[in-house]
C-alpha positions in Angstrom: -42.3 -52.1 -27.7 -45.3 -49.8 -27.3 -44.3 -49.0 -23.7 -40.8 -47.9 -24.9 -42.4 -45.9 -27.7 -44.8 -44.1 -25.2 -41.8 -43.5 -22.9 -39.8 -42.0 -25.7 -42.8 -39.8 -26.8 -43.2 -38.5 -23.2 -39.4 -37.7 -23.1 -39.6 -35.8 -26.4 -42.7 -34.0 -25.2 -40.9 -33.1 -21.9 -37.9 -31.8 -23.8 -40.1 -29.7 -26.0 -41.9 -28.2 -22.9 -38.5 -27.4 -21.3 -37.3 -25.7 -24.5 -40.4 -23.7 -24.8 -40.2 -22.7 -21.1 -36.6 -21.6 -21.5 -37.5 -19.5 -24.6 -40.4 -17.9 -22.8 -38.2 -17.0 -19.8 -34.9 -16.5 -21.6 -34.9 -12.7 -21.1 -35.5 -13.1 -17.4 -32.8 -15.7 -17.1 -30.3 -13.5 -18.9 -31.2 -10.6 -16.6 -30.7 -12.8 -13.6 -27.3 -13.9 -14.9 -26.3 -10.3 -15.6 -27.4 -9.3 -12.1 -25.2 -12.1 -10.6 -22.2 -11.0 -12.6 -22.7 -7.4 -11.6 -23.0 -8.4 -8.0 -19.8 -10.5 -8.2 -17.9 -7.6 -9.9 -19.1 -5.2 -7.2 -18.1 -7.6 -4.5 -14.6 -8.0 -6.0 -14.2 -4.2 -6.3 -15.3 -3.7 -2.7 -12.8 -6.4 -1.6 -10.0 -4.4 -3.1 -10.9 -1.4 -0.8 -9.0 -2.7 2.2 -9.4 0.4 4.3 -6.1 -0.3 6.1 -3.9 1.9 8.1 -0.1 2.0 7.5 2.4 3.9 9.7 6.0 4.9 9.3 8.2 3.9 12.3 11.8 4.8 13.0 12.0 8.6 12.9 12.2 9.3 16.7 13.7 7.2 19.4 10.9 8.4 21.8 8.1 6.8 19.7 8.3 3.5 21.4 9.4 0.1 20.1 8.3 -1.6 16.9 6.6 -4.2 19.0 4.7 -1.6 20.9 3.5 -0.1 17.6 2.2 -3.4 16.4 0.5 -4.2 19.8 -1.7 -1.1 19.6 -4.0 -2.8 17.2 -4.1 0.4 15.1 -1.9 -0.5 12.2 -2.2 -3.1 9.5 1.3 -2.4 8.1 4.4 -0.8 9.6 7.2 0.7 7.5 10.7 1.0 9.0 12.4 4.1 7.9 15.0 4.5 6.5 17.9 2.8 4.7 19.3 6.3 4.1 22.7 5.5 2.5 23.0 3.3 -0.6 24.2 3.2 -4.2 27.9 4.1 -3.7 29.2 0.9 -2.1 28.1 2.0 1.4 24.9 1.3 3.3 23.4 2.7 6.4 20.2 2.3 8.2 19.1 5.4 10.1 16.6 4.6 12.9 17.0 7.9 14.8 18.6 6.4 17.9 16.6 3.2 18.1 19.0 0.3 19.1 19.2 -2.5 16.6 19.1 -5.1 19.3 15.6 -6.4 19.6 14.3 -5.1 16.3 14.6 -8.5 14.6 12.5 -10.1 17.4 10.0 -7.2 17.1 9.7 -7.8 13.3 8.9 -11.4 13.9 6.4 -10.5 16.6 4.6 -8.1 14.3 4.5 -10.7 11.5 3.1 -13.3 13.9 0.2 -10.9 14.4 -0.4 -10.7 10.7 1.2 -7.2 10.4 3.7 -7.0 7.4 6.8 -5.0 8.0 8.5 -3.1 5.2 11.9 -1.4 5.0 11.8 2.1 3.3 14.8 3.2 1.3 15.7 6.9 0.7 14.1 9.5 2.9 15.2 13.1 3.6 18.9 12.6 3.3 21.1 13.1 0.3 23.5 10.2 0.5 21.7 7.8 -1.8 21.3 7.3 -5.5 21.8 4.7 -8.3 24.6 6.4 -10.3 25.4 3.6 -12.7 23.8 0.8 -14.6 25.5 -1.6 -12.2 24.0 0.1 -9.1 20.5 -1.5 -9.2 21.9 -5.0 -9.1 24.4 -4.2 -6.2 21.7 -2.5 -4.1 19.1 -5.2 -4.8 21.6 -7.9 -3.8 22.4 -6.0 -0.6 18.7 -5.6 0.3 18.2 -9.3 -0.4 21.1 -10.5 1.7 20.9 -8.0 4.5 17.1 -7.5 5.0 15.1 -9.9 2.9 15.0 -13.6 2.5 18.6 -14.1 1.4 21.7 -14.4 3.4 25.4 -14.3 2.7 28.2 -14.8 5.2 29.9 -11.6 4.3 26.8 -9.4 4.5 25.8 -8.0 7.9 22.1 -8.4 8.7 21.1 -5.5 11.0 17.9 -7.4 12.1 19.4 -10.8 12.4 17.6 -13.7 10.8 14.3 -11.7 10.7 13.3 -10.8 7.1 11.2 -7.8 6.3 8.2 -8.4 3.9 9.2 -5.9 1.3 10.8 -2.7 0.3 9.3 0.8 0.1 10.7 3.4 -2.3 10.7 6.9 -0.6 13.0 8.8 -3.0 13.2 12.5 -2.2 16.6 13.5 -3.6 18.8 12.8 -6.5 18.2 11.7 -10.1 15.4 9.3 -11.0 17.9 7.0 -12.9 17.7 3.3 -12.4 15.0 2.9 -9.8 12.9 1.1 -12.4 15.7 -1.4 -12.8 16.0 -1.7 -9.0 12.4 -2.7 -8.8 12.9 -5.3 -11.5 15.9 -6.7 -9.7 14.0 -7.0 -6.5 11.1 -8.6 -8.2 13.5 -11.0 -9.9 14.1 -12.7 -6.5 10.5 -13.8 -6.5 11.0 -16.0 -9.5 14.4 -17.2 -8.5 14.0 -18.0 -4.8 10.3 -17.8 -3.9 9.8 -21.5 -3.4 13.1 -21.9 -1.5 12.4 -19.1 1.0 8.5 -19.1 0.9 8.6 -15.4 1.3 7.5 -13.0 -1.4 9.4 -9.7 -2.0 6.7 -7.0 -2.0 7.2 -3.5 -3.3 5.5 -0.3 -2.3 6.3 3.4 -3.1 5.7 6.6 -1.2 5.8 9.5 -3.8 5.1 13.2 -3.3 1.6 14.2 -4.1 2.2 16.3 -7.3 1.5 13.9 -10.2 3.7 12.5 -11.6 6.6 12.2 -9.1 9.5 12.5 -11.5 11.9 10.6 -9.3 9.6 7.5 -9.1 7.7 7.8 -12.4 9.8 5.2 -14.3 9.8 2.8 -11.4 6.1 3.0 -11.0 5.6 2.4 -14.7 7.0 -1.1 -14.2 3.7 -2.1 -12.6 5.5 -4.0 -9.9 4.3 -1.9 -7.0 1.4 -3.4 -5.2 0.8 -0.2 -3.1 1.4 3.5 -3.5 1.3 5.8 -0.5 0.7 9.3 -1.9 2.1 12.0 0.5 -0.4 14.7 0.9 1.8 16.4 3.5 5.3 17.7 3.8 7.1 20.5 1.9 5.5 23.9 1.9 5.9 24.1 -1.9 3.7 21.1 -2.3 0.5 22.9 -3.3 -1.4 19.6 -3.4 -0.7 18.9 0.3 -3.7 18.7 2.5 -2.4 21.8 4.4 -1.9 24.0 1.4 -4.4 22.7 -1.1 -7.2 21.6 1.2 -9.7 19.0 0.0 -9.9 20.2 -3.6 -6.1 20.2 -4.0 -5.9 16.6 -2.6 -8.7 15.2 -4.7 -7.4 16.8 -7.9 -4.1 15.0 -7.6 -5.6 11.8 -6.0 -7.7 11.2 -9.1 -4.7 11.4 -11.3 -2.8 8.8 -9.2 -5.7 6.4 -9.0 -6.5 6.6 -12.7 -2.9 6.1 -13.8 -2.2 3.1 -11.6 -5.4 1.0 -11.4 -3.4 -2.1 -10.7 -2.0 -0.8 -7.4 -3.7 0.0 -4.1 -3.5 3.7 -3.4 -3.2 5.1 0.1 -3.8 8.7 1.2 -0.7 9.8 3.1 -1.5 12.2 5.9 0.4 13.8 8.8 -0.8 12.9 12.2 -0.2 16.4 13.5 -1.7 19.8 13.7 0.7 21.0 11.0 -1.4 19.1 8.5 -4.5 21.2 9.1 -5.6 23.0 5.9 -4.9 26.7 5.8 -7.8 28.7 7.2 -9.0 26.0 9.5 -8.7 26.2 13.3 -5.6 24.3 14.4 -6.8 21.8 17.0 -6.5 18.2 15.8 -10.2 17.6 16.6 -11.1 20.1 13.9 -8.6 18.5 11.5 -10.3 15.2 12.1 -13.7 16.7 11.2 -12.3 17.9 7.9 -11.2 14.4 7.2 -14.4 12.7 8.1 -16.9 15.0 6.4 -14.9 16.4 3.5 -11.8 14.4 2.4 -12.3 10.7 3.0 -15.8 10.4 1.4 -14.2 11.8 -1.8 -11.0 9.8 -2.0 -12.7 6.5 -1.0 -14.7 6.5 -4.2 -11.8 5.2 -6.1 -11.9 1.4 -6.8 -8.2 1.1 -5.9 -8.5 3.0 -2.7 -6.4 1.0 -0.1 -6.5 3.1 3.0 -4.6 5.7 4.9 -0.8 6.1 5.5 0.1 7.9 8.7 3.3 10.0 9.1 4.5 9.1 11.6 4.4 6.8 14.7 6.0 9.4 17.0 3.5 12.1 16.2 0.6 9.7 16.1 1.5 8.5 19.6 1.2 12.0 20.9 -1.9 13.1 19.1 -4.0 9.9 19.1 -4.7 10.5 15.5 -4.9 6.9 14.4 -7.2 6.0 17.2 -9.8 8.3 15.6 -9.2 7.5 11.9 -8.8 3.7 12.2 -12.5 3.1 11.7 -12.8 5.8 9.0 -10.1 4.2 6.8 -12.5 1.5 5.9 -15.3 2.0 3.4 -17.7 0.5 5.9 -18.3 3.8 7.6 -20.1 5.1 4.5 -17.5 7.0 2.6 -17.2 4.6 -0.3 -19.8 4.4 -3.0 
C-alpha cells in the first residue's frame, strides 16, 4: 500500500512540474505555434502562385500542330481558338485553316503530357451571342456533347472521342446577356456526370484589361471561373494595354482584377510580338523582354492569386521565341514575387 501511495505521490508531483513548466513556457509555445501557422499560410499562398504559361493556338495554319506546341515544353496549358459561331442554332469552329483530322489525337497527346487543353468560345467575330433565356442551355448542351465529356448520336464531334478539359470565355462582341447562366449550365455537368465521365468541366475567361469587362462581368461574378486571363494587349483604344499604358497602366488595372476575384488564378495576358512594346520604348523584342523582367513582372507577381502569363499567340510566339525567354520568369522563383 505504501509503495502505491509513493508512486501516486510521484505521479502527482510529476504532473505538477509539467503544469508549472507549461505555464512558464506558455508564451514561447504560443509564439512557436503562431510561427508554424504563419509558415503554413505562406506556403499555401505560395503554392497558389503557379507561375504557369498558357498559350492560344488555332489562329494561323502556319503555327504548327497542336502536338508540336505541347512538345515544346514551354506551355502548361493550351487554349484552342475559337468556337466562333453559336447561340442561334448554328455552330462553327474556326481554326484558321488547320485540318480537323488529327486534332483529337493531338489533344490526347497533350493531355498525356499533363497539359490541359481548353476550347475558347467567342473571339473577334460577330456571329455569336446568347439572345434568349433558352440559349445558355442549348449552347451548354452542344459544348458538352460536341467537345466535352458527353456524346450524342446526332451531335458531330469535331475532335472525335477526344474531350477538351474545359471552356474559355473570350467574348468580344454582342450583349453580355446570359453568359452567367451559360457558366452555371456548364458547371451543372460536374454535379450530374462527374463520376460517370471522371472528367471535370473547367471554366476560364479571357476578358479585356479595362475593369470591369462589361460583357463578362456577370459571368465572372458566379465565382465558377478557376482562371482569368486578363488581356493587356489588343485594341488601340485599350489604354490599359501594355503598349499604351506601360507598366503603370497595367498594374493599375491588374490590382483591380486581383482584388475583385481572389478565388480565381489571374494570368497576365501579353502579346508575343513587337507590337506589344510600350510606347516610347525601342521596338526590338529583346528590349520588350527587359521591360517585362525588370519592371512589369515583379509588380504583378506580388498578388497572392497571380497564376502566370498568358501568351497571344502560338504563331507569333513561334516566330519571336518570346516564351523561350519568359518561361522561367513566369514563376515566382526568379525573385519577382514577395
